[in-house]
C-alpha positions as a LaTeX table, in Angstrom:
\begin{tabular}{lrrr}
\hline
Residue & $x$ (\AA) & $y$ (\AA) & $z$ (\AA) \\
\hline
Met1 & 114.97 & 136.58 & 111.90 \\
Thr2 & 115.59 & 135.32 & 108.37 \\
Ile3 & 115.41 & 131.79 & 109.81 \\
Leu4 & 111.65 & 132.30 & 110.14 \\
Arg5 & 111.42 & 133.13 & 106.44 \\
Glu6 & 113.37 & 130.03 & 105.35 \\
Val7 & 111.54 & 127.67 & 107.71 \\
Ser8 & 108.11 & 129.00 & 106.72 \\
Thr9 & 109.03 & 128.70 & 103.02 \\
Met10 & 109.89 & 125.04 & 103.44 \\
Trp11 & 106.74 & 124.58 & 105.49 \\
Ala12 & 104.73 & 125.95 & 102.56 \\
Ser13 & 106.62 & 123.61 & 100.20 \\
Cys14 & 105.61 & 120.68 & 102.39 \\
Phe15 & 102.04 & 121.97 & 102.19 \\
Ser16 & 102.21 & 121.69 & 98.40 \\
Phe17 & 103.30 & 118.06 & 98.77 \\
Val18 & 100.48 & 117.30 & 101.24 \\
Met19 & 97.87 & 119.10 & 99.11 \\
Phe20 & 98.87 & 117.06 & 96.09 \\
Leu21 & 98.58 & 113.79 & 98.03 \\
Ile22 & 95.10 & 114.81 & 99.15 \\
Leu23 & 93.87 & 115.50 & 95.61 \\
Phe24 & 95.97 & 112.89 & 93.82 \\
Glu25 & 94.62 & 109.40 & 93.02 \\
Ser26 & 97.32 & 106.76 & 93.22 \\
Arg27 & 97.20 & 103.33 & 91.61 \\
Leu28 & 98.65 & 101.95 & 94.87 \\
Pro29 & 96.98 & 101.66 & 98.30 \\
Met30 & 97.10 & 104.85 & 100.36 \\
Arg31 & 99.47 & 103.51 & 103.02 \\
Arg32 & 102.00 & 102.36 & 100.45 \\
Thr33 & 101.69 & 105.63 & 98.53 \\
Val34 & 102.38 & 107.68 & 101.67 \\
Phe35 & 105.37 & 105.50 & 102.59 \\
Leu36 & 106.96 & 105.80 & 99.15 \\
Ser37 & 106.25 & 109.52 & 99.04 \\
Leu38 & 107.95 & 110.14 & 102.39 \\
Phe39 & 110.87 & 107.91 & 101.40 \\
Ile40 & 111.47 & 109.82 & 98.13 \\
Met41 & 110.13 & 113.30 & 98.81 \\
Gly42 & 111.60 & 113.61 & 102.32 \\
Pro43 & 115.24 & 113.70 & 101.15 \\
Leu44 & 114.26 & 115.88 & 98.17 \\
Leu45 & 112.61 & 118.48 & 100.42 \\
Ala46 & 115.57 & 118.34 & 102.80 \\
Ala47 & 117.98 & 119.02 & 99.93 \\
Asn48 & 115.89 & 122.00 & 98.82 \\
Phe49 & 115.83 & 123.27 & 102.41 \\
Ile50 & 119.64 & 123.25 & 102.48 \\
Leu51 & 119.81 & 125.01 & 99.11 \\
Leu52 & 117.41 & 127.65 & 100.41 \\
Phe53 & 119.80 & 128.46 & 103.25 \\
Leu54 & 122.84 & 128.48 & 100.96 \\
Leu55 & 121.40 & 130.42 & 98.01 \\
Gly56 & 118.65 & 132.51 & 99.59 \\
Pro57 & 114.94 & 132.81 & 98.69 \\
Glu58 & 115.51 & 135.10 & 95.69 \\
Thr59 & 117.63 & 132.52 & 93.86 \\
Met60 & 115.63 & 129.50 & 95.03 \\
Ser61 & 112.35 & 130.98 & 93.83 \\
Thr62 & 113.66 & 130.65 & 90.27 \\
Leu63 & 115.36 & 127.27 & 90.82 \\
Leu64 & 112.46 & 125.60 & 92.63 \\
Leu65 & 110.97 & 124.37 & 89.36 \\
Leu66 & 114.16 & 122.39 & 88.57 \\
Thr67 & 115.17 & 121.32 & 92.07 \\
Cys68 & 111.77 & 120.31 & 93.45 \\
Ser69 & 108.81 & 120.50 & 91.05 \\
Leu70 & 110.19 & 118.48 & 88.12 \\
Pro71 & 111.70 & 115.62 & 90.23 \\
Ser72 & 108.46 & 115.26 & 92.21 \\
Leu73 & 106.49 & 115.38 & 88.93 \\
Val74 & 108.44 & 112.39 & 87.59 \\
Phe75 & 108.05 & 110.45 & 90.85 \\
Phe76 & 104.30 & 110.95 & 91.18 \\
Trp77 & 103.80 & 110.18 & 87.49 \\
Phe78 & 104.82 & 106.57 & 88.19 \\
Leu79 & 102.33 & 106.39 & 91.07 \\
Ala80 & 99.42 & 108.06 & 89.26 \\
Arg81 & 96.28 & 106.22 & 88.31 \\
His82 & 95.35 & 108.89 & 85.73 \\
Arg83 & 98.41 & 109.56 & 83.59 \\
Asp84 & 96.89 & 112.35 & 81.56 \\
Gly85 & 95.70 & 115.93 & 81.94 \\
Arg86 & 94.05 & 115.11 & 85.27 \\
Phe87 & 97.43 & 114.34 & 86.81 \\
Phe88 & 99.18 & 117.40 & 85.37 \\
Phe89 & 96.40 & 119.78 & 86.38 \\
Thr90 & 96.36 & 118.49 & 89.96 \\
Phe91 & 100.14 & 118.80 & 90.15 \\
Cys92 & 100.25 & 122.35 & 88.76 \\
Met93 & 97.33 & 123.43 & 90.93 \\
Ser94 & 99.05 & 122.20 & 94.12 \\
Asp95 & 102.21 & 124.10 & 93.25 \\
Thr96 & 100.40 & 127.31 & 92.33 \\
Leu97 & 98.44 & 127.17 & 95.60 \\
Met98 & 101.79 & 126.98 & 97.40 \\
Leu99 & 103.01 & 130.04 & 95.48 \\
Leu100 & 99.78 & 131.85 & 96.32 \\
Val101 & 100.37 & 131.29 & 100.05 \\
Ile102 & 104.06 & 132.23 & 99.83 \\
His103 & 103.56 & 135.41 & 97.80 \\
Ser104 & 100.51 & 136.74 & 99.63 \\
Thr105 & 102.09 & 136.24 & 103.08 \\
Ser106 & 105.35 & 137.80 & 101.88 \\
Ile107 & 103.56 & 140.94 & 100.69 \\
Leu108 & 101.52 & 141.24 & 103.89 \\
Asp109 & 104.62 & 140.83 & 106.01 \\
Phe110 & 106.48 & 143.47 & 103.98 \\
Phe111 & 103.83 & 146.11 & 104.56 \\
Leu112 & 103.32 & 145.24 & 108.24 \\
Gly113 & 106.90 & 145.44 & 109.45 \\
Asp114 & 109.03 & 143.14 & 107.30 \\
Thr115 & 110.10 & 141.12 & 110.38 \\
Tyr116 & 109.06 & 137.69 & 108.98 \\
Ile117 & 107.10 & 137.01 & 112.18 \\
Leu118 & 103.72 & 137.63 & 110.55 \\
Met119 & 104.83 & 135.62 & 107.51 \\
Phe120 & 105.81 & 132.70 & 109.72 \\
Val121 & 102.57 & 132.72 & 111.73 \\
Leu122 & 100.32 & 133.07 & 108.68 \\
Arg123 & 102.01 & 130.21 & 106.81 \\
Leu124 & 102.02 & 128.06 & 109.93 \\
Val125 & 98.24 & 128.46 & 110.25 \\
Leu126 & 97.10 & 128.76 & 106.63 \\
Cys127 & 98.83 & 125.66 & 105.26 \\
Pro128 & 97.24 & 123.04 & 107.57 \\
Leu129 & 93.93 & 124.91 & 107.47 \\
Leu130 & 93.78 & 124.78 & 103.67 \\
Ala131 & 94.88 & 121.13 & 103.70 \\
Trp132 & 92.10 & 120.26 & 106.17 \\
Val133 & 89.49 & 122.08 & 104.08 \\
Ala134 & 90.72 & 120.25 & 100.97 \\
Trp135 & 90.56 & 116.85 & 102.73 \\
Arg136 & 87.23 & 117.44 & 104.43 \\
Trp137 & 85.23 & 119.24 & 101.77 \\
Phe138 & 86.99 & 119.30 & 98.42 \\
Arg139 & 88.64 & 115.89 & 98.02 \\
Pro140 & 85.50 & 113.65 & 97.70 \\
Glu141 & 83.92 & 115.77 & 94.98 \\
Tyr142 & 87.22 & 116.34 & 93.18 \\
Leu143 & 88.02 & 112.61 & 93.03 \\
Lys144 & 84.50 & 112.00 & 91.73 \\
Ile145 & 85.04 & 114.61 & 89.01 \\
Gln146 & 88.38 & 113.02 & 88.06 \\
Asn147 & 86.72 & 109.63 & 87.61 \\
Gln148 & 83.79 & 110.91 & 85.57 \\
Val149 & 85.19 & 113.81 & 83.52 \\
Thr150 & 87.97 & 112.80 & 81.14 \\
Thr151 & 88.12 & 115.70 & 78.69 \\
Gly152 & 89.31 & 119.30 & 78.90 \\
Trp153 & 92.02 & 118.73 & 81.50 \\
Tyr154 & 94.97 & 119.67 & 79.28 \\
Ile155 & 93.51 & 123.14 & 78.68 \\
Phe156 & 93.12 & 123.64 & 82.42 \\
Thr157 & 96.66 & 122.33 & 82.92 \\
Ala158 & 97.98 & 124.96 & 80.52 \\
Ile159 & 96.21 & 127.69 & 82.52 \\
Ala160 & 97.67 & 126.41 & 85.81 \\
Leu161 & 101.15 & 126.12 & 84.28 \\
Val162 & 101.02 & 129.68 & 82.98 \\
Phe163 & 100.06 & 130.87 & 86.46 \\
Tyr164 & 103.01 & 128.98 & 87.95 \\
Val165 & 105.55 & 130.44 & 85.52 \\
Val166 & 104.18 & 133.98 & 85.69 \\
Leu167 & 104.02 & 133.99 & 89.50 \\
Ser168 & 107.54 & 132.56 & 89.80 \\
Leu169 & 108.99 & 135.18 & 87.46 \\
Ser170 & 107.00 & 138.20 & 88.65 \\
Ile171 & 107.98 & 137.74 & 92.29 \\
Ser172 & 111.76 & 137.68 & 91.77 \\
Val173 & 112.77 & 138.79 & 88.26 \\
Pro174 & 114.73 & 141.01 & 87.91 \\
Thr175 & 114.47 & 141.73 & 91.67 \\
Met176 & 111.99 & 140.89 & 94.43 \\
Val177 & 108.61 & 142.48 & 93.74 \\
Thr178 & 108.74 & 144.35 & 97.06 \\
Gln179 & 111.65 & 146.31 & 95.57 \\
Arg180 & 109.53 & 147.21 & 92.53 \\
Leu181 & 106.53 & 148.82 & 94.19 \\
Asp182 & 105.27 & 150.27 & 90.93 \\
Gln183 & 104.70 & 146.70 & 89.68 \\
Leu184 & 103.24 & 145.41 & 92.94 \\
Pro185 & 99.56 & 146.17 & 92.09 \\
Ala186 & 99.79 & 144.03 & 88.96 \\
His187 & 101.28 & 141.19 & 91.01 \\
Val188 & 98.52 & 141.47 & 93.63 \\
Leu189 & 95.85 & 141.42 & 90.92 \\
Leu190 & 97.45 & 138.26 & 89.56 \\
Leu191 & 97.20 & 136.67 & 93.02 \\
Val192 & 93.52 & 137.59 & 93.15 \\
Leu193 & 92.86 & 136.43 & 89.60 \\
Met194 & 94.30 & 132.94 & 90.15 \\
Pro195 & 91.73 & 131.64 & 92.71 \\
Ala196 & 88.96 & 133.25 & 90.63 \\
Ile197 & 90.11 & 131.32 & 87.56 \\
Tyr198 & 90.34 & 128.09 & 89.57 \\
Leu199 & 86.80 & 128.65 & 90.84 \\
His200 & 85.63 & 129.00 & 87.25 \\
Ile201 & 87.51 & 125.81 & 86.27 \\
Phe202 & 85.89 & 123.81 & 89.07 \\
Thr203 & 82.49 & 125.19 & 88.16 \\
Thr204 & 83.04 & 124.07 & 84.56 \\
Leu205 & 84.20 & 120.62 & 85.69 \\
Gly206 & 81.18 & 120.34 & 87.97 \\
His207 & 78.86 & 121.14 & 85.08 \\
Gln208 & 80.59 & 118.52 & 82.93 \\
Gln209 & 80.16 & 115.98 & 85.71 \\
Lys210 & 76.45 & 116.78 & 86.08 \\
Leu211 & 76.05 & 116.49 & 82.33 \\
His212 & 77.79 & 113.12 & 82.38 \\
Glu213 & 75.54 & 111.88 & 85.20 \\
Met214 & 72.43 & 113.11 & 83.38 \\
Thr215 & 73.55 & 111.37 & 80.18 \\
Gln216 & 74.27 & 108.17 & 82.07 \\
Gln217 & 70.91 & 108.34 & 83.84 \\
Glu218 & 69.16 & 108.96 & 80.51 \\
Asn219 & 70.84 & 105.87 & 79.04 \\
Ile220 & 69.77 & 103.81 & 82.03 \\
Leu221 & 66.19 & 105.07 & 81.75 \\
Lys222 & 66.18 & 104.17 & 78.05 \\
Leu223 & 67.44 & 100.72 & 79.01 \\
Gln224 & 64.69 & 100.36 & 81.62 \\
Val225 & 62.03 & 101.41 & 79.11 \\
Ala226 & 63.43 & 98.98 & 76.53 \\
Gly227 & 63.52 & 96.20 & 79.12 \\
Thr228 & 59.97 & 96.93 & 80.25 \\
Thr229 & 58.75 & 96.99 & 76.65 \\
Ala230 & 60.45 & 93.67 & 75.90 \\
Arg231 & 58.97 & 92.22 & 79.09 \\
Met232 & 55.48 & 93.34 & 78.12 \\
Glu233 & 55.89 & 91.75 & 74.68 \\
Glu234 & 57.09 & 88.55 & 76.32 \\
Leu235 & 54.09 & 88.51 & 78.66 \\
Ala236 & 51.71 & 89.25 & 75.77 \\
Ala237 & 53.15 & 86.35 & 73.77 \\
Ala238 & 52.82 & 84.04 & 76.77 \\
Asp239 & 49.24 & 85.17 & 77.35 \\
Glu240 & 48.39 & 84.45 & 73.72 \\
Gln241 & 49.91 & 80.99 & 74.00 \\
Phe242 & 47.93 & 80.28 & 77.18 \\
Arg243 & 44.76 & 81.49 & 75.41 \\
Val244 & 45.37 & 78.94 & 72.69 \\
Glu245 & 46.05 & 76.25 & 75.30 \\
Arg246 & 42.79 & 77.07 & 77.09 \\
His247 & 40.95 & 76.88 & 73.79 \\
Asp248 & 42.41 & 73.43 & 73.05 \\
Phe249 & 42.08 & 72.20 & 76.63 \\
Arg250 & 38.69 & 70.49 & 76.05 \\
His251 & 40.02 & 68.56 & 73.05 \\
Lys252 & 43.13 & 67.48 & 74.95 \\
Met253 & 41.11 & 66.25 & 77.91 \\
Gln254 & 38.90 & 64.26 & 75.50 \\
Ala255 & 42.00 & 62.69 & 73.91 \\
Ile256 & 43.37 & 61.77 & 77.35 \\
Ala257 & 40.00 & 60.23 & 78.33 \\
Asp258 & 39.86 & 58.16 & 75.12 \\
Met259 & 43.41 & 56.82 & 75.62 \\
Ala260 & 42.66 & 55.96 & 79.25 \\
Ala261 & 39.50 & 54.08 & 78.16 \\
Arg262 & 41.50 & 52.11 & 75.59 \\
Gln263 & 44.25 & 51.56 & 78.20 \\
Glu264 & 46.86 & 53.02 & 75.86 \\
Tyr265 & 49.02 & 54.10 & 78.77 \\
Asp266 & 52.28 & 54.58 & 76.84 \\
Lys267 & 50.63 & 56.95 & 74.40 \\
Leu268 & 48.83 & 58.63 & 77.30 \\
Arg269 & 52.14 & 59.24 & 79.08 \\
Asp270 & 53.79 & 60.65 & 75.93 \\
Leu271 & 50.82 & 62.97 & 75.32 \\
Ala272 & 50.88 & 64.19 & 78.93 \\
Leu273 & 54.61 & 64.93 & 78.68 \\
Thr274 & 54.04 & 66.83 & 75.43 \\
Tyr275 & 51.34 & 68.94 & 77.07 \\
Arg276 & 53.59 & 69.57 & 80.08 \\
Asp277 & 56.46 & 70.74 & 77.86 \\
Ser278 & 54.23 & 73.10 & 75.90 \\
Ile279 & 52.97 & 74.65 & 79.15 \\
Gln280 & 56.52 & 75.08 & 80.45 \\
Glu281 & 57.56 & 76.76 & 77.21 \\
Ala282 & 54.77 & 79.28 & 77.65 \\
Gln283 & 55.69 & 79.97 & 81.27 \\
Val284 & 57.34 & 83.35 & 81.94 \\
Arg285 & 59.93 & 83.54 & 84.72 \\
Arg286 & 59.15 & 86.30 & 87.17 \\
Tyr287 & 61.87 & 87.65 & 89.45 \\
Cys288 & 60.10 & 90.50 & 91.24 \\
Ala289 & 56.56 & 91.78 & 91.63 \\
Asp290 & 57.69 & 95.29 & 90.68 \\
Pro291 & 57.55 & 95.51 & 86.88 \\
Val292 & 60.57 & 97.81 & 86.47 \\
Val293 & 62.93 & 95.69 & 88.61 \\
Asp294 & 61.52 & 92.51 & 87.06 \\
Ala295 & 62.08 & 93.87 & 83.54 \\
Val296 & 65.71 & 94.83 & 84.25 \\
Leu297 & 66.47 & 91.47 & 85.87 \\
Ser298 & 64.84 & 89.58 & 83.02 \\
Asn299 & 66.67 & 91.63 & 80.39 \\
Tyr300 & 70.15 & 91.20 & 81.90 \\
Leu301 & 69.78 & 87.57 & 82.98 \\
Gln302 & 68.60 & 86.62 & 79.49 \\
Lys303 & 71.56 & 88.57 & 78.10 \\
Ala304 & 73.87 & 86.59 & 80.40 \\
Glu305 & 72.39 & 83.27 & 79.31 \\
Arg306 & 72.81 & 84.19 & 75.64 \\
Lys307 & 76.52 & 84.73 & 76.36 \\
Gly308 & 76.84 & 81.24 & 77.82 \\
Ile309 & 76.81 & 82.35 & 81.47 \\
Arg310 & 75.18 & 80.02 & 83.98 \\
Val311 & 72.65 & 81.95 & 86.07 \\
Glu312 & 71.38 & 81.02 & 89.55 \\
Thr313 & 68.71 & 83.04 & 91.35 \\
Ala314 & 67.20 & 82.93 & 94.84 \\
Leu315 & 65.18 & 86.12 & 95.10 \\
Ser316 & 62.77 & 87.28 & 97.79 \\
Phe317 & 61.73 & 90.95 & 97.76 \\
Pro318 & 59.89 & 92.72 & 100.59 \\
Ser319 & 56.58 & 94.44 & 99.95 \\
Pro320 & 56.91 & 97.32 & 99.73 \\
Ile321 & 60.55 & 97.53 & 98.68 \\
Pro322 & 62.22 & 99.94 & 101.20 \\
Val323 & 64.25 & 101.83 & 98.55 \\
Pro324 & 63.19 & 103.64 & 95.36 \\
Val325 & 62.48 & 100.87 & 92.85 \\
Ala326 & 63.69 & 102.83 & 89.81 \\
Glu327 & 67.05 & 103.42 & 91.50 \\
Leu328 & 67.19 & 99.78 & 92.66 \\
Ala329 & 66.62 & 98.70 & 89.06 \\
Thr330 & 69.55 & 100.90 & 88.07 \\
Val331 & 71.72 & 99.20 & 90.71 \\
Phe332 & 70.83 & 95.77 & 89.33 \\
Ala333 & 71.54 & 97.01 & 85.80 \\
Asn334 & 74.98 & 98.34 & 86.75 \\
Ala335 & 75.93 & 95.33 & 88.88 \\
Leu336 & 74.82 & 92.75 & 86.32 \\
Glu337 & 76.46 & 94.68 & 83.47 \\
Asn338 & 79.76 & 94.56 & 85.40 \\
Ala339 & 79.27 & 90.87 & 86.22 \\
Ile340 & 78.58 & 89.98 & 82.57 \\
His341 & 81.59 & 92.02 & 81.47 \\
Ala342 & 83.79 & 90.11 & 83.96 \\
Cys343 & 82.44 & 86.71 & 82.91 \\
Glu344 & 83.03 & 87.40 & 79.21 \\
Lys345 & 86.79 & 87.36 & 79.89 \\
Leu346 & 86.61 & 83.71 & 80.99 \\
Pro347 & 86.10 & 80.43 & 79.08 \\
Arg348 & 82.43 & 79.48 & 78.77 \\
Glu349 & 82.67 & 76.61 & 81.24 \\
Lys350 & 83.82 & 78.99 & 83.99 \\
Arg351 & 81.15 & 81.67 & 83.51 \\
Trp352 & 78.47 & 81.97 & 86.19 \\
Ile353 & 76.43 & 84.60 & 88.01 \\
Gln354 & 74.48 & 84.07 & 91.23 \\
Ile355 & 71.91 & 86.53 & 92.63 \\
Lys356 & 70.34 & 86.31 & 96.08 \\
Ala357 & 67.87 & 88.64 & 97.78 \\
Leu358 & 66.65 & 88.22 & 101.37 \\
Thr359 & 64.09 & 90.09 & 103.42 \\
Val360 & 65.09 & 88.86 & 106.91 \\
Pro361 & 66.68 & 90.19 & 109.07 \\
Arg362 & 67.09 & 93.09 & 106.60 \\
Phe363 & 66.64 & 93.59 & 102.90 \\
Met364 & 69.92 & 92.20 & 101.58 \\
Ile365 & 71.22 & 91.58 & 98.08 \\
Gln366 & 74.26 & 89.56 & 97.04 \\
Ile367 & 75.48 & 89.32 & 93.46 \\
Ser368 & 78.39 & 86.91 & 92.90 \\
Asn369 & 80.18 & 86.07 & 89.70 \\
Ser370 & 83.31 & 84.39 & 88.42 \\
Tyr371 & 86.15 & 86.65 & 87.29 \\
Asp372 & 89.76 & 86.49 & 86.18 \\
Gly373 & 91.26 & 87.92 & 89.36 \\
Gly374 & 92.19 & 91.25 & 87.81 \\
Val375 & 90.39 & 93.63 & 90.19 \\
Val376 & 92.10 & 96.62 & 91.82 \\
Phe377 & 90.49 & 98.45 & 94.76 \\
Asp378 & 90.96 & 102.10 & 95.60 \\
Gln379 & 91.50 & 103.58 & 99.06 \\
Glu380 & 87.77 & 103.36 & 99.81 \\
Gly381 & 87.49 & 99.67 & 98.90 \\
Ile382 & 85.72 & 100.38 & 95.60 \\
Pro383 & 86.78 & 98.45 & 92.47 \\
Val384 & 88.73 & 100.51 & 89.97 \\
Ser385 & 88.28 & 99.79 & 86.27 \\
Arg386 & 91.11 & 100.39 & 83.81 \\
Asp387 & 88.67 & 100.39 & 80.89 \\
Thr388 & 87.53 & 103.79 & 79.68 \\
Asp389 & 83.90 & 102.71 & 79.23 \\
His390 & 83.55 & 100.94 & 82.57 \\
Gly391 & 83.84 & 101.90 & 86.22 \\
Phe392 & 80.98 & 104.40 & 86.46 \\
Gly393 & 78.52 & 101.70 & 87.54 \\
Thr394 & 80.27 & 100.90 & 90.82 \\
Arg395 & 80.35 & 104.59 & 91.74 \\
Ser396 & 76.63 & 104.78 & 91.00 \\
Ile397 & 76.00 & 101.81 & 93.32 \\
Val398 & 78.00 & 103.46 & 96.10 \\
Thr399 & 76.10 & 106.72 & 95.66 \\
Phe400 & 72.79 & 104.82 & 95.81 \\
Cys401 & 73.77 & 103.14 & 99.10 \\
Gln402 & 74.96 & 106.39 & 100.66 \\
Lys403 & 71.76 & 108.15 & 99.63 \\
Asn404 & 69.54 & 105.43 & 101.14 \\
Gln405 & 71.62 & 104.83 & 104.30 \\
Gly406 & 72.59 & 101.38 & 103.06 \\
Phe407 & 75.68 & 99.23 & 103.49 \\
Tyr408 & 77.81 & 98.06 & 100.57 \\
Glu409 & 80.77 & 95.72 & 100.30 \\
Phe410 & 82.86 & 94.71 & 97.32 \\
Lys411 & 84.86 & 91.56 & 98.07 \\
Thr412 & 86.98 & 89.01 & 96.24 \\
Thr413 & 87.66 & 85.43 & 97.31 \\
Asp414 & 89.77 & 83.20 & 95.08 \\
Asp415 & 88.11 & 83.54 & 91.66 \\
Ile416 & 84.79 & 84.93 & 92.96 \\
Phe417 & 83.73 & 88.57 & 93.02 \\
Arg418 & 80.90 & 89.51 & 95.39 \\
Leu419 & 78.80 & 92.60 & 95.85 \\
Arg420 & 76.75 & 92.78 & 99.06 \\
Leu421 & 74.11 & 95.41 & 99.77 \\
Ser422 & 71.82 & 95.78 & 102.77 \\
Phe423 & 69.19 & 98.38 & 103.73 \\
\hline
\end{tabular}
């Protein structure tokens, strides 16, 4: 019956590989990542399976770090998008979860007959069940945390690594723990402590993520307030200029009448053009009836023009706007910030941004801009930024669309980047 023990051990090792792929964020598309992983990890797992049969589980439990964990660590390092503590923590956590399954099922089987049948059945069921739970419930939030929380991961990695080493040694050194029953309670407590510590780590990471989102939202609100204030000052200045124009209107009309009576048409035309230009200078461009959205659009489009970016607008907003206007203003702020950042990498003659908003057949927004072609998309079709201070805006846009049952699409064509939203 030892065949059941060896097969179930390798099954659990494959579970570690699958769990890591679920929680790991590759810099390559998912299909290519899976293909390369099977091509490299398949033979590696097969070699470890053969060694397990030749050397036995007691010896392999101490060699697994050298024969499987370290080679797979090097391989996945080259595929990783985050080559820092996030990668190492995910790797160590996947391996320690495998050890948790192996050790707990081994102990249960020992006390309930030591026939390896229970061990085999439990591992056969637990591994895919845990993988499904990780894919269905844990993966989306964990990837979000990885993208937003960048500090503290090395400390968590050290904790996971200590668990891995301690579990590996306590189960088999100097003999299998089932042959040292006086030490078994300590080993069981260690198995219970590990998921409790991981729960605390994820709670801490979740709090850091919420703090980051709150800080980001606070910055955006400050930006909206600053934009609204600047817009109010601009409108006040324009109103003052129009007040002056109204005051001088009677004198200007008298001057026009006198020139017409004297048939001084050239002077009359020049004076009319001067008056027209002064009125146009006082005119304030309005983009939206909602003051918050209008202020954000005005602020960012003026910022783009100051950076030598050609701006084109064709905006029509429904009344009322079918989504929360403060959140919509945040979407425009994030999208235009990304567009300006992309345009700044190009020569001035190639910089442009185009914004369209339609109300029929649905409320739709399209923001297009020139870019240098250096955009990478993740498995969900969302642009991935390699800059530390960028990349959060696109995630915020996606979250906004999901919250409001909207559709989003990020698309590139030649040297054009487009963001399409509809609600």
